[in-house]
C-alpha positions in Angstrom: 93.1 118.0 95.8 89.6 116.1 96.4 90.0 113.4 93.9 87.6 110.7 92.8 88.4 107.4 91.6 86.3 105.3 90.1 87.4 101.2 90.7 89.3 99.9 93.6 91.2 97.0 91.8 94.7 97.0 91.6 95.3 99.8 89.8 92.9 102.4 91.6 93.7 100.9 95.2 97.8 101.4 94.4 97.0 105.4 92.8 94.8 105.7 96.2 97.8 104.6 98.4 99.7 107.1 96.4 97.5 110.2 96.6 96.5 109.4 100.4 100.1 109.6 101.5 100.4 112.9 100.0 97.7 114.1 102.0 94.9 114.3 98.8 91.2 113.9 99.4 89.9 110.4 98.1 86.7 108.7 97.6 87.1 105.7 95.8 83.7 104.2 94.0 83.4 100.6 93.0 80.7 97.8 92.4 82.2 95.2 94.3 81.5 95.5 98.1 84.5 92.9 98.1 87.3 95.2 96.6 85.7 98.3 98.8 86.4 95.9 102.0 89.8 95.2 100.9 90.4 99.0 100.5 89.1 100.2 103.6 91.5 97.7 105.6 94.2 99.0 103.8 93.4 102.7 103.4 92.0 105.2 105.7 90.0 107.0 102.8 86.1 107.3 101.8 84.7 104.9 99.5 80.9 104.0 97.7 79.6 101.1 96.8 77.9 101.5 93.3 78.3 102.1 89.2 81.0 105.8 89.0 78.5 105.9 85.8 75.5 106.9 87.8 75.1 110.5 88.3 74.0 110.3 92.0 77.0 108.3 93.3 79.2 110.8 91.9 76.9 113.4 93.4 77.9 111.2 97.0 80.9 110.9 96.3 81.5 114.8 96.1 82.0 115.4 92.5 80.5 118.7 93.2 83.8 120.2 95.1 86.2 117.6 93.2 89.3 118.5 91.4 89.8 115.5 89.3 88.4 112.1 88.5 90.3 108.9 88.0 88.3 106.5 86.1 90.4 102.6 86.1 86.8 100.4 86.1 88.1 97.4 84.0 84.8 98.0 81.9 85.4 100.9 79.2 81.9 102.5 78.8 81.7 102.9 82.2 84.9 104.9 82.7 83.9 106.4 79.7 80.2 107.7 80.9 82.0 108.4 84.5 84.0 111.3 82.4 81.4 113.0 80.6 78.7 112.5 83.9 81.5 114.3 85.8 82.1 116.9 82.9 78.5 117.7 82.2 76.7 117.6 85.7 79.6 118.9 88.3 82.3 120.4 85.8 85.2 118.1 87.4 88.3 120.2 85.8 90.4 117.3 85.1 89.3 113.7 83.7 91.1 110.7 83.5 90.1 107.5 82.1 91.6 104.2 81.1 90.4 102.5 78.1 91.2 99.1 76.7 89.5 98.4 73.9 91.4 98.5 70.4 88.4 99.9 68.3 88.1 103.3 71.1 91.8 103.6 70.8 92.0 103.7 67.0 93.3 107.4 65.6 90.8 107.6 63.5 88.3 108.3 66.6 90.7 110.8 68.3 88.5 113.9 67.7 85.6 111.8 69.8 87.5 112.9 72.8 87.0 117.0 73.2 85.1 119.2 75.2 82.1 118.7 73.0 82.4 115.0 72.6 83.8 112.7 75.0 84.9 115.6 77.5 88.7 112.7 78.6 91.3 114.6 79.2 93.9 112.2 79.6 93.3 108.3 78.0 96.0 105.4 79.5 96.1 102.4 77.7 97.8 99.7 79.7 98.1 98.0 77.0 99.7 100.4 74.9 102.4 101.4 77.5 103.6 97.5 78.7 104.1 97.3 74.7 106.5 100.1 74.6 107.7 98.8 77.9 108.7 95.5 76.5 109.9 97.1 73.4 113.0 98.9 75.1 113.5 96.3 77.0 114.3 94.3 74.0 116.8 97.2 73.1 118.0 97.1 76.5 118.9 93.2 77.1 119.9 92.6 80.6 117.6 95.8 81.9 114.3 94.5 83.9 112.6 97.5 82.8 113.8 101.1 80.7 112.2 104.4 81.2 112.5 107.5 79.1 112.8 110.8 80.6 113.4 114.4 79.2 112.3 113.9 76.0 113.7 110.6 75.6 117.1 112.2 76.4 117.5 110.5 79.0 116.5 106.6 80.4 116.0 104.9 83.6 117.3 101.5 83.8 116.3 98.7 86.1 118.8 96.0 86.3 120.1 93.1 88.9 123.1 92.9 90.0 124.6 89.4 88.9 127.7 87.5 90.3 129.3 88.5 87.1 129.2 92.2 87.0 132.8 93.8 88.0 131.8 96.5 89.9 130.7 94.1 93.0 131.8 95.4 96.4 133.0 98.3 94.7 131.8 101.3 96.5 129.7 104.4 95.0 132.7 107.4 94.8 135.0 104.9 93.3 132.5 103.6 90.4 131.7 107.3 89.2 135.9 107.8 89.4 136.3 104.7 86.9 134.2 106.3 84.2 135.7 109.9 84.7 138.2 111.2 81.6 139.2 114.8 83.3 141.2 115.6 80.4 138.6 114.0 77.6 135.1 114.9 79.5 133.3 113.8 76.2 134.2 110.5 77.1 132.6 110.2 80.3 129.9 107.5 81.2 127.1 110.0 81.9 125.3 107.6 84.6 124.1 107.8 88.2 122.9 105.4 90.3 119.9 106.8 92.9 118.2 103.9 94.2 119.4 100.3 95.4 116.5 97.5 96.0 118.2 95.4 98.5 116.4 92.8 100.3 113.4 94.1 99.3 113.7 97.3 100.7 115.0 100.7 99.0 117.6 103.0 100.0 119.5 105.7 98.2 123.0 104.9 98.1 125.8 107.1 100.1 129.5 107.5 98.0 130.6 104.7 100.3 128.5 102.1 99.8 129.5 99.0 97.7 127.3 96.7 95.5 126.4 93.5 96.5 125.5 90.8 94.5 121.4 90.6 93.4 120.7 94.2 94.9 118.1 95.8 92.3 119.7 98.9 91.3 118.1 101.8 89.3 120.4 104.2 87.1 119.7 106.8 85.2 122.1 107.2 82.0 122.7 109.6 79.1 120.2 107.8 76.3 123.5 107.2 74.3 125.2 105.8 76.7 122.6 103.3 77.5 125.0 100.2 76.0 128.4 101.5 77.7 126.7 101.4 81.3 125.0 98.1 80.8 128.6 96.9 79.9 129.9 98.4 82.7 127.8 96.7 85.0 128.6 93.0 83.2 125.9 93.1 80.8 127.0 92.4 77.5 123.8 91.0 75.5 122.9 91.8 72.3 119.9 93.3 71.2 117.3 90.7 70.8 115.9 89.9 67.5 114.8 86.5 67.1 111.7 86.5 68.9 108.4 84.2 69.9 105.3 86.2 71.5 102.7 83.8 72.7 99.3 85.7 72.9 98.2 87.7 70.0 95.9 90.7 72.0 96.3 94.1 72.5 99.6 93.8 74.1 101.5 91.3 71.9 99.9 92.4 68.9 101.3 96.3 69.3 104.6 95.1 70.8 105.1 93.3 67.5 103.6 96.2 65.4 106.3 98.5 67.3 109.0 96.6 66.9 108.3 96.0 63.0 108.4 100.1 62.9 112.1 100.3 64.5 113.6 97.3 64.4 113.8 95.8 61.2 116.6 93.3 62.0 114.3 91.2 64.8 112.3 88.3 63.6 109.2 87.7 65.3 107.1 84.8 65.4 102.8 85.1 67.1 101.5 81.9 68.6 97.5 82.6 68.4 95.1 80.5 70.2 92.1 82.4 68.5 91.8 82.0 64.6 89.6 84.5 64.1 92.5 86.8 66.0 95.3 85.2 64.2 94.0 85.8 61.1 93.3 89.5 62.1 96.7 90.4 63.1 98.5 88.5 59.9 96.1 90.9 58.2 97.5 93.8 59.9 101.3 93.0 60.4 103.6 93.1 57.4 107.0 91.0 58.6 105.6 88.6 61.3 104.9 85.0 61.3 101.5 83.9 62.7 101.0 80.3 64.0 97.2 80.0 65.1 97.8 77.1 68.4 98.1 76.8 71.7 101.8 77.5 72.8 101.0 74.5 76.0 101.2 72.2 73.1 104.9 71.2 72.5 104.0 70.3 68.7 103.0 74.5 68.2 106.2 74.8 70.3 108.3 72.8 67.9 106.9 74.4 64.7 107.3 77.6 66.0 111.5 76.3 66.2 112.2 77.4 69.6 115.2 76.4 69.6 116.3 79.4 67.0 114.7 81.6 69.6 116.3 83.9 72.1 113.6 85.1 73.6 109.8 83.9 74.7 107.4 86.7 75.7 104.1 84.9 77.4 101.8 87.7 76.9 98.0 85.9 77.1 95.2 87.3 79.2 95.6 84.4 81.6 98.4 84.5 84.1 98.7 81.0 84.5 99.3 80.0 80.9 102.0 82.3 80.5 103.9 80.9 83.8 103.3 77.4 82.7 104.2 78.9 79.0 107.9 79.9 80.5 108.1 76.9 82.5 107.7 74.7 79.3 110.2 76.5 77.3 112.5 76.7 80.4 112.4 72.8 80.0 112.5 72.1 76.4 115.1 74.4 75.4 117.6 75.9 77.9 119.0 78.9 77.5 116.2 80.9 76.2 115.4 84.1 78.4 111.7 84.5 78.9 109.3 87.3 80.4 105.4 86.5 81.5 103.0 88.6 82.1 101.0 88.3 85.2 98.7 90.6 86.9 98.9 89.4 90.5 101.4 90.3 92.6 101.8 87.4 94.1 103.5 85.7 91.6 106.7 87.6 92.2 107.7 85.0 95.0 107.7 82.2 91.8 109.6 83.8 89.7 112.9 82.0 91.0 112.0 78.9 91.7 110.2 78.4 88.4 113.0 80.2 86.4 111.8 82.8 84.5 113.6 86.1 84.1 111.1 88.7 84.6 107.5 89.2 85.5 105.6 92.2 83.5 103.1 93.9 86.2 101.3 96.0 83.9 99.6 97.4 87.1 102.6 99.3 87.7 103.0 100.8 83.8 99.7 102.1 84.7 100.1 103.9 87.8 103.1 105.6 86.3 101.4 106.7 83.8 98.6 108.5 85.6 100.4 109.4 88.4 102.6 111.9 86.4 99.1 113.4 85.3 98.9 114.0 88.9 101.5 116.1 90.2 101.6 119.5 90.2 102.7 122.3 87.6 106.5 121.6 86.1 106.3 118.2 87.3 106.4 116.1 84.3 106.8 112.9 84.6 107.1 110.0 87.4 107.6 106.5 87.7 106.7 104.2 90.7 109.0 101.8 92.4 107.9 99.6 95.3 104.0 100.0 94.7 104.4 103.6 94.8 106.7 103.5 97.9 109.4 105.8 95.8 108.8 107.8 92.4 111.6 108.7 89.7 110.2 112.5 89.0 111.1 115.1 86.4 110.7 118.6 86.9 112.0 122.0 85.7 113.2 124.9 87.8 111.3 128.0 87.4 112.1 131.9 88.8 110.6 131.0 91.9 112.3 127.9 92.9 114.5 128.1 96.2 117.2 125.7 94.5 118.3 128.5 91.8 121.7 129.6 92.3 122.3 127.2 94.8 125.0 124.3 95.0 123.7 121.1 95.3 125.3 120.2 98.6 123.9 123.6 100.0 120.3 122.7 98.8 119.4 120.9 101.4 117.5 118.6 100.2 116.4 115.6 102.0 118.1 111.8 102.1 115.2 110.9 101.2 115.6 112.5 97.2 118.3 112.0 94.8 119.2 114.3 91.9 120.4 112.2 89.0 120.7 114.3 86.1 120.1 117.3 84.6 118.9 118.3 81.0 120.4 122.1 80.5 120.0 123.0 76.7 121.4 120.2 74.7 123.7 119.4 77.7 123.1 116.1 80.1 124.4 116.7 83.3 125.6 114.4 86.1 125.7 116.6 88.9 128.7 116.3 91.6 128.3 118.1 94.7 129.7 121.7 93.6 126.9 121.7 91.1 124.5 124.7 90.9 121.0 124.8 89.5 120.2 126.9 86.7 116.7 128.5 85.9 115.0 126.4 83.4 117.5 123.6 83.9 115.3 120.1 83.8 116.0 117.6 86.4 115.1 114.0 86.8 115.5 112.8 90.6 114.3 109.9 92.9 112.0 111.1 95.9 110.7 108.8 98.2 106.7 108.9 98.2 105.9 111.2 102.1 108.2 113.2 100.1 106.3 114.7 97.2 104.7 118.1 99.4 108.2 118.9 100.5 109.5 118.2 96.4 106.7 120.6 95.0 107.7 123.5 97.4 111.2 122.7 96.5 110.4 123.4 92.8 108.1 126.5 93.7 105.5 124.5 91.9 101.9 126.1 91.0 98.8 124.3 92.3 96.6 123.2 89.1 
């Protein structure tokens, strides 16, 4: 496909990298010559310096022949106008825009985004996506990420193997057998290890491979078996209910709102530095306590009764503040879980030394949200791992798929693809080697980025 990406920042460059790997014709537009130079150093793609809201720039980028435009600049207005220009002058079929303003995302304006008004086919909001992701983590303590698949019937858990894990030095086939009951299959643990990140390198494990302390493991599990799965890996924490959110911006506000609606026992306190913003969210939320102050002030943390809190989420718009708040919490109140929002990936190098439990990267949530709408046909969802090097994908098997009526062991899938779970009707299946694929099976699997085209061929997916 020929795709135009508006914005050469972290999100735009990550998407470009993924699309180029899969042999798409990509052009990136940005007003910053510095960002364009950076992306040219990393990728062999077409680049143009200029505003994506200018139709002459879009024409120069090849909009007359483009199949899709993805507008992810830092300015909502440019993203919206770029999609309008793409529709009005160039008839680009697919238009995706990232919008961050609460006003633009307000449901009362949803009728604005259609072909007759503002022609945007898909709106991505990183703040809303991150808020949902954090909410899922709070409900599955111990997991570093929780991602839903197959209409929320399956969840992908990302967790680190701690010293307390009873499965260390156990090979995968033995782990599988430990949780099987051949007499009462209803007791079987429906979970599957998709991949292991060891020493910053992800691999798809074989049955003889063993788990090591420090491994970052990606597991697919039945949503009803999440607690059992975490317990099996030595993670027996109760769902978190006493929370401080530092920063009442879009992420912090939407997170609190989501928790109030779905997690009745939770007690939330929000520390917001801006007085007007604090007053706004106090009026919008029902059960959360709002404190107007700076969380870097020890007296403000004391006012929030830090001692009784289980988790502190630093979600301000300043990466450095978020890191310092997490360090301050650790200094004055031990054994609190800390999570910090960071937009700079190199801060991950400081996570261990600063004793921060989790760093939240909003970029990858946005990239994953966009990629699942870029794939062809029956590929419906995608989640990026290791900056897009691997993806967890959901797809449906249709009549023309070469997998139909084949056993998994005879499917000739490459080593870089791992089938993790299947939804057949209402039944969730963790496949073994003798599993036979059928039409309408919905499959979740891990694939290396350079195997995506092969995946599309295997599932006989029609083009967009």
